[in-house]
BAMARRO-122891 format. One record per residue (C-alpha): residue in one letter; chain; x, z, y. Coordinates in Angstrom, 2 decimals, padded with zeros to 5 digits. Example, Ala and Ser with C-alpha at 12.3 -4.5 7.8 and 13.67 -1.06 7.14 Angstrom:
// BAMARRO-122891
<atom type="A" mol="A" c1="012.30" c3="007.80" c2="-004.50"/>
<atom type="S" mol="A" c1="013.67" c3="007.14" c2="-001.06"/>
***
This chain:
// BAMARRO-122891
<atom type="M" mol="A" c1="-060.85" c3="000.67" c2="006.38"/>
<atom type="I" mol="A" c1="-059.26" c3="-000.82" c2="009.52"/>
<atom type="L" mol="A" c1="-058.48" c3="002.68" c2="010.77"/>
<atom type="K" mol="A" c1="-056.73" c3="003.48" c2="007.48"/>
<atom type="V" mol="A" c1="-054.60" c3="000.30" c2="007.66"/>
<atom type="F" mol="A" c1="-053.74" c3="001.02" c2="011.31"/>
<atom type="K" mol="A" c1="-052.71" c3="004.56" c2="010.34"/>
<atom type="H" mol="A" c1="-050.39" c3="003.23" c2="007.60"/>
<atom type="I" mol="A" c1="-048.85" c3="000.69" c2="009.97"/>
<atom type="C" mol="A" c1="-048.16" c3="003.45" c2="012.53"/>
<atom type="I" mol="A" c1="-046.54" c3="005.65" c2="009.89"/>
<atom type="I" mol="A" c1="-044.36" c3="002.78" c2="008.62"/>
<atom type="A" mol="A" c1="-043.34" c3="001.83" c2="012.18"/>
<atom type="T" mol="A" c1="-042.46" c3="005.45" c2="012.99"/>
<atom type="V" mol="A" c1="-040.36" c3="005.83" c2="009.83"/>
<atom type="F" mol="A" c1="-038.64" c3="002.50" c2="010.47"/>
<atom type="F" mol="A" c1="-037.84" c3="003.53" c2="014.06"/>
<atom type="L" mol="A" c1="-036.41" c3="006.90" c2="012.99"/>
<atom type="V" mol="A" c1="-034.30" c3="005.42" c2="010.18"/>
<atom type="A" mol="A" c1="-032.97" c3="002.72" c2="012.49"/>
<atom type="Q" mol="A" c1="-032.14" c3="005.38" c2="015.10"/>
<atom type="I" mol="A" c1="-030.28" c3="007.55" c2="012.57"/>
<atom type="A" mol="A" c1="-028.38" c3="004.64" c2="010.97"/>
<atom type="H" mol="A" c1="-027.07" c3="003.25" c2="014.26"/>
<atom type="A" mol="A" c1="-023.31" c3="003.82" c2="014.54"/>
<atom type="E" mol="A" c1="-022.96" c3="005.67" c2="017.82"/>
<atom type="P" mol="A" c1="-023.47" c3="009.20" c2="019.14"/>
<atom type="K" mol="A" c1="-027.11" c3="010.20" c2="018.78"/>
<atom type="T" mol="A" c1="-029.31" c3="012.03" c2="021.25"/>
<atom type="S" mol="A" c1="-032.42" c3="012.72" c2="019.22"/>
<atom type="I" mol="A" c1="-033.60" c3="015.93" c2="017.61"/>
<atom type="F" mol="A" c1="-032.51" c3="014.55" c2="014.22"/>
<atom type="S" mol="A" c1="-028.83" c3="014.35" c2="015.14"/>
<atom type="W" mol="A" c1="-026.04" c3="015.99" c2="017.14"/>
<atom type="P" mol="A" c1="-026.57" c3="016.57" c2="020.87"/>
<atom type="R" mol="A" c1="-024.68" c3="014.22" c2="023.21"/>
<atom type="D" mol="A" c1="-022.19" c3="016.89" c2="024.39"/>
<atom type="H" mol="A" c1="-021.06" c3="017.35" c2="020.78"/>
<atom type="W" mol="A" c1="-019.04" c3="014.10" c2="021.09"/>
<atom type="D" mol="A" c1="-017.28" c3="015.05" c2="024.35"/>
<atom type="G" mol="A" c1="-013.50" c3="015.05" c2="023.93"/>
<atom type="L" mol="A" c1="-013.59" c3="013.46" c2="020.48"/>
<atom type="D" mol="A" c1="-012.07" c3="010.08" c2="019.73"/>
<atom type="F" mol="A" c1="-015.09" c3="008.78" c2="017.84"/>
<atom type="R" mol="A" c1="-015.26" c3="005.01" c2="017.79"/>
<atom type="P" mol="A" c1="-018.57" c3="003.71" c2="016.53"/>
<atom type="Y" mol="A" c1="-017.18" c3="000.44" c2="015.16"/>
<atom type="M" mol="A" c1="-014.43" c3="-000.23" c2="012.62"/>
<atom type="H" mol="A" c1="-012.75" c3="-003.08" c2="014.52"/>
<atom type="D" mol="A" c1="-010.64" c3="-002.17" c2="017.52"/>
<atom type="N" mol="A" c1="-008.73" c3="-005.10" c2="019.03"/>
<atom type="K" mol="A" c1="-006.25" c3="-002.84" c2="020.80"/>
<atom type="H" mol="A" c1="-005.08" c3="-001.08" c2="017.63"/>
<atom type="N" mol="A" c1="-005.50" c3="-003.54" c2="014.80"/>
<atom type="H" mol="A" c1="-003.58" c3="-003.15" c2="011.56"/>
<atom type="K" mol="A" c1="-001.30" c3="-005.82" c2="010.17"/>
<atom type="R" mol="A" c1="-002.63" c3="-007.26" c2="006.95"/>
<atom type="Q" mol="A" c1="-000.31" c3="-006.23" c2="004.15"/>
<atom type="W" mol="A" c1="-001.56" c3="-008.42" c2="001.32"/>
<atom type="D" mol="A" c1="-002.14" c3="-011.75" c2="003.08"/>
<atom type="Y" mol="A" c1="000.45" c3="-013.47" c2="000.94"/>
<atom type="K" mol="A" c1="-000.38" c3="-014.71" c2="-002.53"/>
<atom type="N" mol="A" c1="003.09" c3="-014.26" c2="-004.00"/>
<atom type="R" mol="A" c1="006.39" c3="-012.68" c2="-003.09"/>
<atom type="Y" mol="A" c1="007.98" c3="-015.95" c2="-001.93"/>
<atom type="Q" mol="A" c1="005.48" c3="-016.30" c2="000.92"/>
<atom type="T" mol="A" c1="006.02" c3="-012.79" c2="002.28"/>
<atom type="P" mol="A" c1="008.15" c3="-012.38" c2="005.38"/>
<atom type="W" mol="A" c1="009.94" c3="-009.42" c2="003.75"/>
<atom type="H" mol="A" c1="013.61" c3="-009.77" c2="002.80"/>
<atom type="A" mol="A" c1="016.02" c3="-007.24" c2="001.30"/>
<atom type="E" mol="A" c1="018.19" c3="-007.26" c2="004.40"/>
<atom type="D" mol="A" c1="015.21" c3="-005.83" c2="006.31"/>
<atom type="W" mol="A" c1="015.65" c3="-002.58" c2="004.39"/>
<atom type="V" mol="A" c1="019.47" c3="-002.66" c2="004.50"/>
<atom type="R" mol="A" c1="019.45" c3="-003.06" c2="008.30"/>
<atom type="Q" mol="A" c1="017.64" c3="000.26" c2="008.64"/>
<atom type="Y" mol="A" c1="020.69" c3="002.16" c2="007.34"/>
<atom type="D" mol="A" c1="024.27" c3="002.50" c2="008.51"/>
<atom type="S" mol="A" c1="025.49" c3="000.93" c2="005.27"/>
<atom type="P" mol="A" c1="023.89" c3="-000.54" c2="002.15"/>
<atom type="M" mol="A" c1="025.12" c3="002.44" c2="000.15"/>
<atom type="D" mol="A" c1="023.05" c3="004.77" c2="002.36"/>
<atom type="M" mol="A" c1="019.96" c3="002.91" c2="001.19"/>
<atom type="I" mol="A" c1="021.04" c3="003.26" c2="-002.45"/>
<atom type="K" mol="A" c1="021.63" c3="007.00" c2="-001.90"/>
<atom type="E" mol="A" c1="018.07" c3="007.28" c2="-000.59"/>
<atom type="F" mol="A" c1="016.79" c3="005.67" c2="-003.81"/>
<atom type="Y" mol="A" c1="018.75" c3="008.31" c2="-005.74"/>
<atom type="N" mol="A" c1="017.55" c3="011.16" c2="-003.51"/>
<atom type="D" mol="A" c1="013.93" c3="010.04" c2="-003.92"/>
<atom type="D" mol="A" c1="014.44" c3="009.81" c2="-007.70"/>
<atom type="I" mol="A" c1="013.46" c3="006.15" c2="-007.75"/>
<atom type="I" mol="A" c1="016.67" c3="005.32" c2="-009.60"/>
<atom type="R" mol="A" c1="018.74" c3="007.67" c2="-011.71"/>
<atom type="D" mol="A" c1="021.80" c3="005.72" c2="-012.81"/>
<atom type="Q" mol="A" c1="023.57" c3="002.35" c2="-012.90"/>
<atom type="D" mol="A" c1="025.64" c3="001.36" c2="-015.85"/>
<atom type="M" mol="A" c1="027.06" c3="-001.48" c2="-017.89"/>
<atom type="N" mol="A" c1="025.36" c3="-001.48" c2="-021.27"/>
<atom type="C" mol="A" c1="026.95" c3="-003.87" c2="-023.80"/>
<atom type="G" mol="A" c1="028.43" c3="-005.95" c2="-020.98"/>
<atom type="R" mol="A" c1="025.14" c3="-006.26" c2="-019.14"/>
<atom type="P" mol="A" c1="024.21" c3="-004.40" c2="-015.95"/>
<atom type="T" mol="A" c1="021.44" c3="-001.84" c2="-016.36"/>
<atom type="L" mol="A" c1="019.52" c3="000.23" c2="-013.88"/>
<atom type="V" mol="A" c1="018.00" c3="003.52" c2="-015.04"/>
<atom type="V" mol="A" c1="014.80" c3="004.13" c2="-013.10"/>
<atom type="G" mol="A" c1="013.53" c3="007.61" c2="-012.31"/>
<atom type="P" mol="A" c1="009.98" c3="008.93" c2="-012.47"/>
<atom type="N" mol="A" c1="009.15" c3="007.98" c2="-008.88"/>
<atom type="F" mol="A" c1="009.79" c3="004.32" c2="-009.67"/>
<atom type="Y" mol="A" c1="006.53" c3="004.41" c2="-011.61"/>
<atom type="H" mol="A" c1="004.64" c3="005.72" c2="-008.57"/>
<atom type="L" mol="A" c1="005.55" c3="002.67" c2="-006.50"/>
<atom type="S" mol="A" c1="003.22" c3="-000.28" c2="-006.10"/>
<atom type="S" mol="A" c1="004.07" c3="-003.55" c2="-007.83"/>
<atom type="Y" mol="A" c1="005.26" c3="-004.99" c2="-004.55"/>
<atom type="D" mol="A" c1="007.52" c3="-002.01" c2="-003.86"/>
<atom type="K" mol="A" c1="008.98" c3="-002.04" c2="-007.39"/>
<atom type="M" mol="A" c1="009.89" c3="-005.67" c2="-006.84"/>
<atom type="R" mol="A" c1="011.31" c3="-004.88" c2="-003.40"/>
<atom type="V" mol="A" c1="013.44" c3="-001.97" c2="-004.65"/>
<atom type="T" mol="A" c1="014.97" c3="-004.07" c2="-007.42"/>
<atom type="E" mol="A" c1="015.47" c3="-006.98" c2="-005.04"/>
<atom type="A" mol="A" c1="017.21" c3="-004.69" c2="-002.53"/>
<atom type="I" mol="A" c1="019.49" c3="-003.32" c2="-005.27"/>
<atom type="D" mol="A" c1="020.33" c3="-006.87" c2="-006.30"/>
<atom type="Y" mol="A" c1="021.00" c3="-007.74" c2="-002.65"/>
<atom type="V" mol="A" c1="023.54" c3="-004.91" c2="-002.41"/>
<atom type="Y" mol="A" c1="025.29" c3="-005.39" c2="-005.77"/>
<atom type="K" mol="A" c1="024.75" c3="-009.15" c2="-006.28"/>
<atom type="A" mol="A" c1="024.07" c3="-008.56" c2="-009.99"/>
<atom type="T" mol="A" c1="022.19" c3="-011.83" c2="-010.47"/>
<atom type="S" mol="A" c1="024.94" c3="-013.96" c2="-008.93"/>
<atom type="S" mol="A" c1="027.13" c3="-013.86" c2="-012.06"/>
<atom type="E" mol="A" c1="026.70" c3="-013.76" c2="-015.84"/>
<atom type="P" mol="A" c1="024.24" c3="-012.72" c2="-017.32"/>
<atom type="Y" mol="A" c1="022.33" c3="-013.47" c2="-014.07"/>
<atom type="R" mol="A" c1="019.99" c3="-010.51" c2="-014.56"/>
<atom type="F" mol="A" c1="019.94" c3="-006.77" c2="-015.02"/>
<atom type="A" mol="A" c1="017.83" c3="-004.59" c2="-017.26"/>
<atom type="L" mol="A" c1="015.69" c3="-001.65" c2="-016.17"/>
<atom type="L" mol="A" c1="015.76" c3="001.40" c2="-018.45"/>
<atom type="D" mol="A" c1="013.35" c3="004.32" c2="-018.51"/>
<atom type="Y" mol="A" c1="015.07" c3="007.58" c2="-017.54"/>
<atom type="Y" mol="A" c1="013.41" c3="009.61" c2="-020.31"/>
<atom type="E" mol="A" c1="013.06" c3="007.30" c2="-023.31"/>
<atom type="Q" mol="A" c1="016.11" c3="005.14" c2="-022.49"/>
<atom type="D" mol="A" c1="014.04" c3="002.08" c2="-023.44"/>
<atom type="V" mol="A" c1="014.18" c3="-001.24" c2="-021.61"/>
<atom type="I" mol="A" c1="011.09" c3="-001.48" c2="-019.41"/>
<atom type="G" mol="A" c1="011.89" c3="-004.80" c2="-017.76"/>
<atom type="Y" mol="A" c1="014.38" c3="-007.21" c2="-016.24"/>
<atom type="F" mol="A" c1="015.23" c3="-008.51" c2="-012.80"/>
<atom type="D" mol="A" c1="016.66" c3="-012.00" c2="-012.37"/>
<atom type="R" mol="A" c1="016.61" c3="-014.74" c2="-009.75"/>
<atom type="N" mol="A" c1="012.90" c3="-015.33" c2="-010.40"/>
<atom type="G" mol="A" c1="011.96" c3="-011.72" c2="-009.68"/>
<atom type="L" mol="A" c1="010.99" c3="-008.57" c2="-011.53"/>
<atom type="F" mol="A" c1="009.51" c3="-008.73" c2="-015.03"/>
<atom type="L" mol="A" c1="008.17" c3="-005.46" c2="-016.41"/>
<atom type="E" mol="A" c1="007.24" c3="-005.10" c2="-020.05"/>
***
């Protein structure tokens, strides 16, 4: 009986040791893994956190008013604000700008829908920064779908509202 229990304990200890060896996040040198020279010349880093090359946290801010992003950040990257608007056209994010019944409208292209919520807000905020559409009556502009020509939302001083 004692010999049987000792045998089971040895088997469990051996399995535990092998599983712990395999699960450890570094190059392995046992018969159950790659040989040590397999990792030569590779940039394998066994741990996720690397203090030398950390990534800035993108979503630390709870709402858009706490973010350090401003529309002029995007405008400064171009020679003129109109170059930025041309890029939105070239990327098919926006298709057209028009006055519809005395109110400014922005026709968005198919790639507008592929943007994240933050980037949709930033694109419309950058367009408002260039054209100052919310600084005069009616203090907002409508967003129209390029295909259906339906209003999909509005942008005003409080931000972007999609329906």
